[in-house]
N, C-alpha and C positions, 0 to 999 in steps of 0.2 A: 407567409409571412410570420414572424413571431408578435404575436400583441402582448408581449412583453420587451420587444427590441426597446433598447435604451443606448449609449454612448459611452456609460460608465463601467463596462464590462460585466454587469451583473446578470445571471442568469437565476430564472425563478424555477427552484429544482422541482421534481420531483420525489416524494419522500416517501423516506420505510420507514413502520414504526412495528414493534411487535405487536403479535393478533391481540384480541384482547380476550382477558381473561389472564394475559401474562404477570408475573408478579414483578411489577417494575422496581422494585429495591434491590432486586438480587437480579434485574436487568444491566439496571446503571452501574458504570464500575468507573473511578475516576482515572487521569488521563495516565499515560502509561510510562512517564519520565517523572514522576513522582514518585517518594518513598524509595530512592532507589540504592539506599543503601539501611535501611529497613525492611529486612524480609517478613518480620513477624507482620507487618500491615498486609502483606500480599496470602500470605500461610491465614489470616484471619478472613484475608476477602473471599480466597478458596473454599474457607470454611464455612460461608457465608451462603454464597452461591451453590453448594454443591451439584447436583446434577440439572437444576433448573435453565432455561435458555437464558443466555447472559452475553452481556458486550465482554465479558471475561474472556471467551470463547472465539473474539474476534480479535484479539488483540494481545502485545506482545508486552508484557513489563519490561523498559529497560531493563533493569538488572537481570533480563536472562539473555541479552544482543550478545553477541559473538562467545555464546557458551558452545561445549559441545553439540549440547542437540538442538542448537538454535533450529538447523535445517528440519528436520524433526516435528518442532513445535509450531512452525513456521506452514506446511504443508499440512499439521494440523486443521490450522485459523483456516485455509480456503476450502478444505473441503468443508468445516463448518459451516462456513459462507454458503457457498453453494447450500449444503443442508438446510441451513435455514429460509432459503430462497428456497428450495423446492417442496419443503414442506407447508410453506407459508406462515412458517415463525413470523416472520416478517414478511408487510404486508405492504403493498403500493396504497398510497391514502390520495395521491393524488397531485397534482403542479399545484405548490403554493406557497407562503409564507408559514413558519412556525413563530409565533410571537412566544417568548422564555422570559419568564419571572423567576428570577434564583435568590433566595435566601439562606442568607450564610451568616449565623451569629445576629447581628443588628443589621447588619447591612442588606438591601434589598437590588439586586442587578436585574438590568431589564435589556432583553435584545431579539433579533431576529435575525432567522436562517436563511441563507442563501445562499447560490455558486458564486463565487467570483474567476473568471476567466485567467487561467493563469500564462496568458499571453500578456498580457498587462501589468506582470511582474517580474524584475526582474534582480533580486538578491546582490549584487555587483555593489562593491563600494561606490562610491560615486552616482548610484541607481538616481535615473530622473521621472520612473515610471509611475502611473497611479498608483499603484499597488510596492507599496516598497518594504523593506527589514527596516526595522528598528532598532536593530541588536548586529554585531557581526556573525556572519552566517560560518560556519565551521564547515567546508563541504568534506572535512574526511568524514563530520558524522551521518551525509548523508546517503550512502552505499549498507550499511545494516540495514537502515528505515527502507532503503529501496528494496532490498532484498523482499520485506514483507508488502509493500505494494503491489509491484509490479506485477504478478498472477492473480491479487484480489481482484473479485468480482463488484465486492462492494468497500466502499470509504464509507466511514464512520470517525467525526472530526472531535477534537480536542481543540482546533482552533478559536482564538477570540481576536477580531481582528475589530482595529479602531477607528469611529471617526470624528471630525471635530465639527460639531453641530452644538453652539451654545443656544441658540434658538429653539433646536428640539422641535423641528421640524420632519426627520425621519422615521424613528423609532416610537416614539413619545406619543404622534396621533395615532397611532395603529392600537398601542395601550389602552389609549383613554375609548376606544370604541370595540373594544373585543368583549365577547359576549358566553356565557355560560354552554351555549350551543355550538359552540367553536374547540371548547374545551378537549383534547384530547386525551393530557393526561395529568395529575397532580399526587406526588406522596413525597416519603422522607426519601432522601437519600440514604446510602450505607456510609457506615466507619464517620460518623462525623459531620456529613457533606451538606445538610443541612436540607432546604423544601424545594423541591421545583415544579413550576406549573407549565402548562405547555398548550397556545391556543392556535389552531390549525385556519390562517387568513386562506381565503379562496377568491372573496369578492376581488375583484379586477380593477373596481375605482380606487379603492384603498390602496392595492397592491402598485398603480399608474401613480398613486399621489405620493408612496415612498421612493419612487424611482425619479419621478419629477424633482424631486426635492433632492436626491444625491447629484445629480446631473447641475443644479442649482450650486451646490456647494463645490462641483470639481472644475466650475465656468473660471474662464480665465479671470474675467471683472471682479470675480467674488474673492476667486481666492487671491487677488492683486492685493483689494483692500482688505481683506484680513491680514494679509501678513508682510503688506510692503513691499511684496518683493514680483517679479515677472517671471521670473523661474515656474517652468510646470508645474502644473497642480498637483497635489499628493490628496488624495484621497483618504484610500486606505492604507492606513496603518499595522503592523501585526503586532497585537497588543499579550497572545499567547501562542506558542505552536508554530514559532517561525520555521522549528527545521522539518516539520512536520507539513508545512506549508511549500518550502523549499523540495520537500521528495517529491510531492505531489507536482512539481515544475520537472524535475529530471526524468520522471515517471513520463509526463507526458512529450520532450522533448525527444524521448527514445520512439516513443509511440508514433510520432507526426512522421518520422521518417520512412515509415510503412505505412503511411497515407496519402491519397490525393488530396488535393485544395481542395474540392468541395468534401471529401470525409472528414477531412480536418476541420472543417468550419462547424461542424456540428457532434464530432465523435464526443463522447460524455468525459472522457478522464481530460478532457481541455479545461475543463472545471473543475473547483473543490470546493466543498461544503463549506462552510464556516458560520460562525455567529458575530454577528455585527453588533457591538456595543458603542453607545458616545460618550466618549469619553469623561464629558460633561455631568454622566449619571450620577446623582449622591452618591449610589453603592457602589462604584468604582471606588477602591483602593489601592494605589500604588504601594507594593511591600517592597523593603530589600529582597534581593537574593545574597546571603551570607558565601562564606567557601569555608570549608573541611580540607587539608592537605593531610593523609593517610601515610604511613607506612615510612617514614624517618627519624634523623637523629635529630630532635629539636632542637637542641644547644647549636649545633652544627648550621641548621635548616633556620634557625632566627635570626645568627651571626652572619649567615650565606646571603638573606635575603636586608638586610639593612643595610650590607656593601651596595647590593644590587641598589636598594633604592636610592641611595647615595649617587653612584655611578649614573642612574638614570633621569635623578633631578636635581642633585647639588645634596645639600647638608641633611643628616637623616637622623634624630637621636631614635635611642629605644630604653626604654625604661620597662619593668618586672617588677610587678609588685604582690603582695601575699592573698589580696581579697579583691576580689571586682569592684566593691563600694572605697576603697583603696587606690583600685585605678582609674575608673569612674571620676572621683573627686580630682585626682591630678590631671586627668583630660580636661575638668572641667577649668581647672585653675591656669592649662596652659594652650587655649585656643585663641586662634586669630584670626582671622577674616580672609588671608593668603593659604594660610598651610593648612594641610592635611592631616588630620589625627587618624590612624590606623589600630584600631582594637582588635587585642588576640589574646586569645587561652589555650595554655597547656598543664599536662602535668603538676608544673611545679608553679603555675599562678597564673595571675593576668599581667598582660603588656598592653604596651601599645610603641606603634612607631609615628614620631612628628616627623612629617616630610615638609619643611619651611618653604622650598621655592617648587612646589609639583610643577611639571611638564605637560599632568593632563586634567582637563576640566574639573573633572569629576574623582571623586575618592576609591570610586572601584576603578575606573583607568588604572591611575597611581600603581597600586594594587596587582590589577590584572595584570599590567608590564610586565611587572614581577616574577608574579607566578607563571607566566607561561614559559618564561626560560628558565626557571628552577626546576619543574615538572620534569622540564624538554631534558635536562641535563642531570637528572635525578634518578639515578635508578632505583626503582623498587616504588619509587611513589607516583601516589594517585591522585585527585581530589575529584571531589561532587558537589556538585550547588546544594544549599538548604534555604529552604524556608524555614523560619521562626526561630531564634536564640537562645530559647529550652532545647531545641534539640545540637545545635551549632554547639553549645555549654557543654553538653553531655558528652556529644562525639570530640570533641577539641580537649577536652581533659583525660581521654584515654592516652594512655601508650604510646610512645610514637605521632600523635597526632596532633593537628596543631588548630585551632578553628579561629575562623575572622570575623567579626560583625561590620557590617556596612551600614552606612546610612539612608534614609530613604528621600525620593527623588519626588519633587511638585509635579501633579499632571499637571498643570496648568501651566508650564511650559515644557510639554511634553511636544506638540505637534511643530513648534518652531524650533528646539532643539535640533527634530530631526529633518526637517528642510534646510537651514542653514548650516548645521555642522556633520550631517549624514547621519548612520546609527550609531549608535550607541556603544557605550564599550559593552561586549556582552554578559550576556546575563544580571544587566543594572537594576531590572527591575521585578518584580512581578506581580502581577493583581491576582492578590490576594496567599494566602500559605495555602499549603499543601493540600485541605482537605475543600480548598473553596475553589481548586479548579474547575474548570469541566468537567463534568462527568459524559464519558460517552453513552448517548441517548438516539439519537436520529442516525440514519443510515442514507446511502444514498447509492444508487449501482453506478458504477463507472467501466463498465464492459459492453460491448455490444450485444 
């Protein structure tokens, strides 16, 4: 019998960490889906890491996806994973919970590393599973990521999963009880990533207390009282790394076909390693994710988008100014409770669309509905999703580019929105800017 048995799809994992003496600053590397339009970042990371053991050798920055040498890179990743296991670069420190404290700027976030049952997850629209996507999952993004995971003996997550625990019953009690003897790492993250500490918890009583607290949050009675609905419980909401989690699900579905029911019940690939965080943690801030469109005739693109926004929503105005300050003053003067204001920048200046009667609830939905069609119908046009207004401004002001700035979404309404409205528009929010994202650090075996 599993002494950590529970009803909420949590596996207490066996954690792999680099052996003692490893340079941890070189080991930990930011999530693969960051800085995709900034190759200088990844070149600098290469320079920092050099020949040292690093998760840089166990992952593929997404800027290299679907490039001519992709297959060669993936083959090398898998070989390095096996080498790190065989030579002891990665060591199994046992089964338990890793308590993580991450400082980025003035904020400190707290989380615990567990593995979640992929059988409890469905990213389809309208899903009512215990684990749910919080944004639309683009199925076309899964195959290239699946090529990386399908033969990998090890997983290393940048996935952050949120729980709605206002009474702080799950993560915080573990943090209050950690001792120095349980600390496994404490170091500065490279490239402005801040500082991170990790404590390995093997104490059965503390682990069991956390599992029972998760079960209480998911109980129909507690869920109904909290949200005023008899709908199926949502316990785990994807915060970051939704497509990575969806890829793990797709990989598991393929593996499951080859297994007996008995084998499937305990196969390591059935689970995915994640960091759980409490949405009420004061260190968590939701940051908007902005857009930059590349490779377009900007005047024609702005006219096209203005017409499409009008078609999809009704009356839409477009205004263009010579400076950001002029644009921002005009937006402040024209703000209204119902309309959506969508600011943008191009080489010629700063502008915004005013959509008077939007069909979507959020500005990001209004803009994305038009952009999806534009990108599909415009030869050579591409889009990237950017954290941080300064980067958007720099990229958006270049020839043939358009940058779009989006407002923030309050985290207090996050779970209720997902429960009652379903998945949010794609790339609605981010838990911090690019350098605040989770760095690859802990690993777990996913092959027999």
